N, C-alpha and C positions, 0 to 999 in steps of 0.2 A: 526347491520352491512351491507351493500351493498348487493344489488340485484346481481344472477351469472354473470346477461349480462350488469350492471349498470359502465358505467365509473366511477374510485374511482382518486378525487384529491387528489396527494401526496404531498404536500409539501416539505416531510421529513427532516424536520427542529429542530428534537428534538434533545435536547443536554445536557441534565442533568445527570451531571457526568457520570460512565459507565453502566444507567438503559438501559434497550432494548427499542428500541422503540415503542412505544404501537400500531403505526398504522402498522408497520409491523409484530408485534405479531398477530393483527388481521387480517391479509393478508394469515399467516401461518395458521392458520384456516380454512379457505374457501379450499372446496373441490375441485377445479379446477383453473386454471390458474384466474390472475383478470385483468382487462382491466383498465390500471392507466394512469394521465396526469400528467406529471411532471413540475416544473417553467418553464421549456425555452422548444421548440423545437415547430413545428407545427403541430405536429401528438402524436396521444395515442400510448400505447405500452401495450405489455401484460407484467405482472410480473411472473416470474417462481419460484416456493420458496425452494421446497421440494428436497434434496440431488441429491437422483436418477435422478429427471426430470433436473436439473440445470446439471450435469453432461452429459444428452444427448445434452443437448443445446451448449454445448462446447467443445463437439466434434462430431457434425452432421454437417457433408458439408453443408445440405441443410440449415443452418442458418450461414450466412455472417458476418463477422466484415467489410470486405471491403466494401460491399454494400451499408454501412450509408454513403460512402464519397459523397458529393455534393449536401447533406439534410440535413435539419434543423431538422434533429433527436433529439426526447426527451431526455431530459438530463437535469443535474443540476445547471447547470453555465453559465453564460450570453453565454462566450465562448465557444467554446470546447476546452479542455484541448489539446486533442490528435493532434498531427501534421497529415496529409493525408498521408504522409509517412514513419512513424511512424511502428513498430512491431507489435504496439497494434490491427492496422486496417487492417491488410494482414490476408490472407487466404493462405492455401496450393494449389500449391507447393511454392508459392513465400517468404513465411514467414518461412515454415520451413527451406529455404535453410539459410534466414538471422538467424534467431533462432541459428541452428547449427555450424555457422560461430561464432555467436556472443558468445555462451556457451560456449565456448573453451578457454574463459577468465574468466567462472566461474566456473569452473572443481571443484572440491572438495578438488582436488589437490592444484589447482592455491590456494584457498582461504585459506586453511592451510597457504601456504606460508604468505599470508596478515595479517593472524593472529598477530605475532609478533607487524605488523606494529600498528594494530588495538588498541591493547593491552596497544603498547607505547603511543599511543593519548590518550584514555581513565586514563592510570595512571597522563598522565598529567594533563588534565582536573580535578580528583581526588585532584592531589597535590594542584594543586590552590584552590581548594573546601575547602582541609585542612587545608591548612593555612591560608584564612580566618576564620576560626572560625563559628559555627554552632549561630544564625539559618541564612542561604545560602537558595538559590531559583536551588534546582535540575536542574529545566527544563533550567536556562541559564545555570547552569556549569557543565552538560553533557547531557541531553538528545536533546536538541538543537545545542549544537557545535557537538559533536563526527558523527552522521551520515552524518552530512554536510561534517565536514571536511574530516572525512573519504574518502566520496565519490570523493568530489572534491580533494584531495591528490590524491586517484588512478586515477583521469582521468589526474592527471598533471598539474592541475590548480594552479597559482600560488597563493601563500597566501592572498596577498594583493587584487585579484582580489575576493574572497569569499564573501566579505557581498555584493557587487554588484549582485552575481548569487543570494544569497540568497534574496537579493527584488525581486529580478526577477521572481523570485520562487514561492512567497507568492503572491506577484498580479495577478499569471496565474491559483491562486487556491481558490480565494476567490471567493464567491457566490451572493453578491450584484448586481444587475440587471444595477445600474450604472457602473459599473467596467468593462465593456466589452470592450471598448476601450483601455485603461489601460491595458486589458489581453493580447488583441490582440498585443500591441504594445512591452509586456514584450518577448512573447512568438516569435516573427519575433527578437526582440534582444538577444533574447538565442540562436535561430537558426544563426544566424548571426556570433555571437562569436565562439559557437564549429565546424562551418564550418572554420572560421581562424583557429581553432588550431587546424583541422585535417589535416590541408595544412602545418601545424608547423611541425607534427609528422612524416609526410609523409616526409618530408626532412629530418629528424631529430630525428630518433624513440629513444624513452627512452623507463624507466620500467614501463610504467605508463600502464593503461586499454586501452587507445585507441590506440597506440603502438602496445599492444597485440591482439587486434581485428584488427586492420590495417595487422598485420602478419598471420593471420590466412588463413589457407588453407584447401580446399578441393576438390584435382583434381587441375583445372584452377581458380574452382572460388574464389570469395574474395570480400570480403565489398566493394565497392566504396565511393567516399568523401561524397555522399550527407547520403547512410547510416548510414555512421559511425557518423557524423554529429547529425542525429534523434536519432542514438541508446545514443550518448553520453547525448542528449537533456532528454532523457527517464531517461537516469540513475541518473542524477541533479535532475530530479524532482522526482523522489524514494528516494533521499538522503535525502530530506524534508517531505519526505512522510509517507511510513508506518514505517519504522526503529526509526525515530525521536519522533512520535505518541506513538509506541509501547513501548519505554521505559519508559514515562512519565507511560503509561496506566498499565505497570505491576510494577513499582514503585509506584505508586497509590495504586495496590491491596496489594502489600505487607506489607506498611505501613497501610493500613488500616483493613488486615486481619490477626494478630497475629498468624495464626495458619498457614496460606502460609507461613510469612517471618521465623517460625519457623523450616519450613518441610527446606523450600531451607538450610536455616542456618546450621542446623545439617547433611543434608545427600546432601551435596555441587553436589556428583553424578548422583542427577535426576535431576538438572537443566534442561537440553534440554529437556526430558520429561515434565517438568512443566511449563517450558517457549512454548510449545506447545497445553498445554492443557489453559494456559492464553490466547492465539491466538486466539483457536479455541470460547471462551468463548467473548472475548472482541469487542464487538460492534466498531470499529477502523475507521468507516465511517459516515456520514449519505447516507441513501437510497442508490440508485445505482451508477455503474460506467458506461462504453461503452455500449453502448446496441449489438444485430445482429439483421441482416434483414431475413427476411424469403424468402428463394428461391424459395420454390414452398409449395401449400399446405401441411400443418403436422397435423396430428392427434394428441396432446399432454395432458394426463393426464384428460382427458375426454373433452380438449378443440378443436378447429378447427382453428387452426393459417393458415389463408391464405399468400400465395404470397404478398410478398409487406409491410406484418405485420411486424411492429420492436417488437422486445423481448426483455426485460429486465433479468436478474437473479439477485438473492441476495444472494449472498456469505454466510451473515450476517444468513440470515433464514434457508440456506444447512448446517451452522455449527449447529444449534440448530435442525435437523432433529430428533423426539424424536424415528426414527424406526431407526437411524443408531447410534444413541450416548444416551442411556436409562438416565432419567433423565437429560436431554440436559442441562438447566437452571444453573445446578449445579457445581460447579468449583471440581472436583474430580481428585487428584495429582495422585492418581493410576487405573485413570482411564487405561482399556487397549488400545492401540496404534490404532489407524486408523486416518490415513490422514485427514488433514481438508482443506476448501479454501479458508483460509485467502490469500495466496497467488495466488487465481485464480485454476483453472483446465483448464487439456488440452491444445490445442494449443498454448493459453495467458496466462499460470501460467509463473509466472514472473523467468525468467533467470534467476536473480541475488539471488535468494531463500539462496543461501549456505552462498552468502556473508549478506544478511540481518541476516540471523541466526547466525553468528560467531558475529557482533556485537552486537546484544541483549545478548547473550550467554556474551560476554565479558563484557558488561556495568552492567550488574545485577551480574555477579558474584563477578566482582572485587570492584562493591559498596559494594555486603554484606558483603563479606570478610572484606574489608578495614575498614567497619562503621558498626560494630557489634551492637550498641548501635542505631541506625540510627532509626526516628522516626518525625512524623509529626510536625511543630513547632503551627500549629494551627487546629483547629476541621476540620475534613473535611468539615463540611456545609458550612465553609468560602470558600472555594476553586472557582477559578473563571474557568470557560471552557470556551472551542471556540466555536464563535457565526459563524464568520464570512467564514470560508472556511467550505469545503464539509468533511474535518475530525473532529475525536472525541478525543481530548484530555485535561487536565488540561493546563491553561496558565501559572500555577504556582505549583511548588509542595515546600513550604515554611518547610526546616528541618532541625533538628538538631542530636547532638549527644551526 
């Protein structure tokens, strides 16, 4: 293990099945925050790993997301994924206004109203899978298309446009050094596309999310066209991100751990709690996401973080903090409920979490109910895993029943 004052080079390129990254596990064992060097960016960063410390950084106004804009901040990808106008790099009170307005489209009541549409999309995909007969690739038939189709459908994007947008999103998430220009072009194309779509929805509102967000009001406040376009882009990115990967990852765990599959099959009423426990344990991404910058000197967990220092938090390590979760590396379907950080925390917690959970519950619930004999068609060790992007997920899941 490196000395406490040494900067540690962290490529965070580990992608073996759903095993936990050994370098992150080692950083968790340190007594205080570590200084790390990521693949891209001109500066080092502090890495915060414990649940309580991560919670502090994500809720403390002395740590700013907006402050990173205009800087070559430490990151995992050649091109910064986030747009400068995105809610993900806003600070209160501006972020509070945008979040409050946008979240009106993602209340539990709103999402419950979307659930029938999500179920219809899922059943249509599973119908096609059943007709084809096993063995088939579950990623191709369910994990990839359902979240993508759901979010693009709810945004009001015409089906013939879906493949083009999905390709743009993939280019934006690639980590290779040679992908910077393609990623920047993809981001520009996506922003322009949603900018035009927002103008159309202003003139002709429909039952879609963009129209719902455009109609959201708080007194005289409402989202402007640029804010709506960036929010739509953020949602389109999430449609190929958390939900897509997690359907595959949860299915993989059910298919490789018979006791989990039996539990979900015999006790379907526990599905929501099981999904949350699996989300807590799954290392859904490589490394870290968007950093913050310290606006003043801060003492945190024995480290003196100076004004101007970049600070990364790890939701993956926070989700396995033994002080919060006893036996944190064990999947315990009977674990007492305790909120996890897979959807973030504080002012940047994912506002579309209710939608993502609805997608996961529908996808896994319908899959298990309709295919009770579902099993892998190849040995687990033969599966291929994503190595190109910041995400962790199997590239295919050949199944039969």
